[in-house]
C-alpha positions, -999 to 999 in steps of 0.1 A, spaced: 182 893 -471 182 862 -448 187 828 -465 156 806 -468 177 777 -456 196 774 -423 227 754 -432 242 729 -408 268 744 -384 282 714 -366 282 686 -392 317 672 -393 323 680 -356 293 669 -335 282 643 -361 295 631 -395 292 655 -424 290 626 -449 254 614 -453 264 577 -456 285 577 -425 259 597 -406 231 573 -415 253 543 -406 261 558 -372 224 565 -365 214 530 -375 240 515 -352 230 537 -323 193 529 -327 200 492 -332 217 490 -298 184 500 -280 160 472 -271 127 473 -289 105 495 -266 71 486 -280 40 507 -271 28 540 -284 52 569 -290 55 595 -262 41 630 -265 73 646 -253 110 637 -250 140 651 -230 172 644 -250 208 655 -247 227 675 -273 265 667 -272 285 652 -300 272 618 -310 302 600 -296 293 613 -262 255 616 -260 244 597 -290 239 564 -272 216 581 -246 197 601 -272 191 569 -292 171 555 -262 146 584 -267 144 584 -305 140 546 -307 106 552 -291 94 570 -322 100 541 -346 68 534 -365 50 565 -353 29 589 -374 43 621 -361 39 650 -386 53 679 -367 81 683 -341 82 713 -318 119 715 -308 132 736 -280 168 739 -268 191 764 -251 208 793 -269 245 787 -262 261 814 -283 239 844 -284 225 863 -254 188 860 -256 157 871 -238 127 849 -245 125 824 -273 140 829 -308 122 818 -339 140 816 -373 129 833 -404 143 804 -426 119 782 -445 141 750 -440 168 736 -418 194 715 -436 215 685 -425 236 660 -445 204 639 -447 184 666 -464 161 695 -456 134 698 -430 106 723 -437 97 748 -411 60 749 -401 54 786 -409 17 782 -400 26 771 -365 51 799 -362 24 823 -371 4 811 -340 32 826 -319 34 860 -335 14 878 -308 34 864 -279 59 891 -267 84 864 -255 88 850 -290 111 870 -313 125 865 -348 162 860 -344 183 841 -370 215 848 -351 204 826 -322 200 797 -347 230 802 -370 256 783 -349 233 766 -323 240 729 -319 213 720 -293 186 719 -320 207 709 -350 220 676 -335 184 664 -330 175 667 -366 194 637 -381 179 614 -354 144 627 -362 150 624 -400 161 588 -395 131 577 -374 103 599 -388 112 605 -424 92 635 -435 80 659 -409 76 697 -403 96 715 -377 90 743 -352 125 751 -339 128 776 -310 161 786 -293 153 794 -257 172 821 -237 162 837 -204 125 828 -203 102 820 -174 85 786 -171 52 804 -177 65 819 -209 77 786 -223 45 768 -211 24 794 -230 43 786 -262 40 748 -257 3 751 -251 -2 770 -283 16 742 -303 5 711 -283 -17 697 -310 -26 660 -310 -10 627 -318 6 643 -349 28 666 -328 59 657 -308 76 680 -283 113 676 -280 133 694 -252 170 694 -257 192 697 -226 223 682 -211 226 679 -173 255 689 -150 287 701 -166 324 693 -159 321 677 -125 339 645 -113 320 614 -124 308 604 -89 296 640 -80 279 643 -114 260 610 -109 247 623 -75 236 656 -89 221 643 -121 203 616 -102 186 642 -80 178 663 -110 162 635 -129 142 625 -98 126 659 -99 120 656 -137 103 623 -132 81 639 -105 73 667 -130 87 693 -106 98 725 -122 124 748 -107 155 731 -122 185 753 -122 209 761 -151 237 744 -131 216 712 -131 205 713 -168 218 737 -195 183 737 -211 166 744 -178 145 773 -191 129 751 -217 127 722 -194 109 740 -166 82 752 -189 78 717 -203 75 703 -168 48 728 -159 28 717 -189 35 680 -183 23 684 -147 -9 702 -157 -17 678 -185 -9 648 -162 18 633 -184 37 603 -171 75 605 -172 97 575 -178 135 574 -175 150 557 -205 187 563 -199 209 583 -176 247 584 -182 275 609 -186 304 614 -209 326 594 -186 304 564 -192 304 568 -230 336 583 -244 351 609 -221 374 616 -191 357 605 -159 374 634 -140 353 660 -158 320 649 -172 288 661 -187 255 644 -178 229 631 -203 194 618 -198 167 604 -221 132 608 -206 98 600 -223 66 617 -213 35 598 -221 -1 612 -223 -25 597 -198 -46 568 -209 -81 579 -221 
């Protein structure tokens, strides 16, 4: 019988397994971001590498949530380890990190049961880091919230957009899209490619390729919805692992983008 709790898989590798060290790292990363002010965004694009590499970029997105009243986070990221058609929903009741447990919004999950592109698949979640690394940041800035985690495999933009429309909600709901950008290019080449990719993201243009963003399937669906709902995209940070903690000859690109709802 599946466990009711999805245990952390990358604590101790992507981020500290000790809760005190983890909290200290999060506080430091968030403190390095200038006070953004303004209302929280409706949607975020965030990277998902180890915190030493992408944490400073992710912090620019999560700092925008300080003081918000978000109650539910819809979290989509790519399935790296399991071949997957469509979107995978877990059967677990909770996701756990060193900072505690986050309750899954089963009522929201039930809203997706009739969609053929959404399947129950715990295997897609068991070792997946693209969703897990977002949780400590969210726990730090939001405190208590409910989670709708979906690992995204081969899915069309329309299929992802249909899921996001079902879960869109109001001010209480935040959408988080987890994706890195280009992988293992020389730094100068990565900056050119990532700059072009982010220009399209800021213009809300879908059609991003998987060589441009590893979370392209989720991102393209999110961009379709953002365009239709007239969200405004703002670039918060754009760097790569050569800029943060890695070898500049072979880098991974990271971006933080906020998507704001139009003014009433």
